C-alpha positions as CSV (number, residue, x, y, z in Angstrom):
1,M,0.1,0.1,-0.1
2,S,1.1,3.5,-0.6
3,S,-0.2,6.8,0.3
4,K,0.0,10.1,-1.4
5,T,-0.3,12.3,1.6
6,V,0.9,12.3,5.3
7,D,-2.7,12.1,6.4
8,E,-3.3,9.0,4.4
9,A,-0.1,7.4,5.8
10,I,-1.1,8.1,9.4
11,A,-4.7,6.8,8.6
12,L,-3.3,3.6,7.2
13,Q,-0.8,3.2,10.1
14,S,-3.6,3.7,12.6
15,E,-5.8,1.0,10.9
16,F,-2.9,-1.4,10.9
17,S,-2.2,-0.8,14.6
18,K,-5.6,-1.2,15.6
19,S,-6.0,-4.5,13.8
20,A,-2.7,-5.7,15.1
21,F,-3.9,-4.8,18.7
22,E,-7.1,-6.5,18.2
23,A,-5.4,-9.7,17.0
24,Y,-3.1,-9.6,20.0
25,V,-5.9,-9.3,22.4
26,D,-7.8,-12.2,20.8
27,E,-4.6,-14.3,21.0
28,L,-4.0,-13.4,24.7
29,A,-7.7,-14.4,25.4
30,K,-7.2,-17.7,23.8
31,F,-4.0,-18.2,25.7
32,G,-5.7,-17.2,29.0
33,D,-8.5,-19.9,28.2
34,L,-5.9,-22.5,27.5
35,T,-4.0,-21.8,30.7
36,L,-7.2,-22.0,32.7
37,A,-8.0,-25.3,31.0
38,I,-4.6,-26.8,31.8
39,T,-4.8,-25.7,35.3
40,K,-8.1,-27.2,35.9
41,S,-6.9,-30.5,34.4
42,A,-3.7,-30.5,36.5
43,A,-5.8,-29.6,39.7
44,T,-8.3,-32.6,39.4
45,P,-6.2,-35.3,40.7
46,L,-4.9,-33.0,43.4
47,Q,-8.5,-32.2,44.4
48,A,-9.3,-35.9,44.5
49,R,-6.4,-36.7,46.7
50,A,-7.2,-33.7,49.1
51,S,-10.8,-35.0,49.4
52,A,-9.6,-38.6,50.3
53,L,-7.3,-37.1,52.9
54,R,-9.9,-35.0,54.3
55,S,-12.4,-37.8,54.6
56,S,-9.7,-40.1,56.1
57,C,-8.8,-37.6,58.8
58,A,-12.3,-36.8,59.7
59,P,-12.5,-39.4,62.6
60,L,-9.2,-38.1,63.9
61,K,-10.4,-34.6,63.9
62,S,-13.7,-35.5,65.8
63,A,-11.4,-37.5,68.3
64,L,-9.2,-34.6,69.0
65,D,-11.7,-31.7,68.9
66,F,-10.8,-29.1,71.1
67,K,-11.2,-25.3,71.5
68,V,-9.0,-22.5,72.8
69,E,-10.9,-19.8,74.6
70,T,-9.9,-16.6,76.2
71,G,-11.6,-15.0,79.2
72,L,-10.9,-13.0,82.2
73,G,-7.3,-12.4,81.2
74,S,-6.5,-16.2,80.7
75,V,-6.3,-18.6,77.9
76,F,-8.0,-22.0,78.3
77,C,-8.2,-25.2,76.2
78,R,-11.4,-27.1,76.4
79,F,-11.2,-30.7,75.4
80,Q,-14.0,-33.2,75.9
81,G,-15.6,-31.3,78.6
82,L,-12.4,-30.5,80.4
83,S,-10.9,-27.2,80.8
84,L,-7.0,-26.6,81.0
85,F,-5.6,-23.3,82.0
86,L,-2.8,-22.6,79.6
87,C,-1.7,-19.0,80.5
88,R,-2.5,-15.4,81.5
89,T,-2.8,-12.8,79.0
C-alpha cells in the first residue's frame, strides 16, 4: 500500500495498529482460556487426593476436637468437657 499524503499514511498506520492490537488481544484471550483449562486439568487429581485425605482424617479430627478460649485475662483449652488453663494474657 502506498499513500500520497501524510494524512493517508497516518490513517493507514492507525488502521494497521488497531487491527494488530485486536489480534493480540484475541490471542491473549485464547492463551488465558488455554491456561485455565490446563490448570483445571492438572488440579483435578490433586483435588481428589485432598478430598480423600480430608475424609480419612475426619475421625481423627472429631476425636481430637478442642477449643482454645480466652476469658478473664486467661487462655483455656477446652477438650471433651475438661478445661485446661494455658496461660495469663
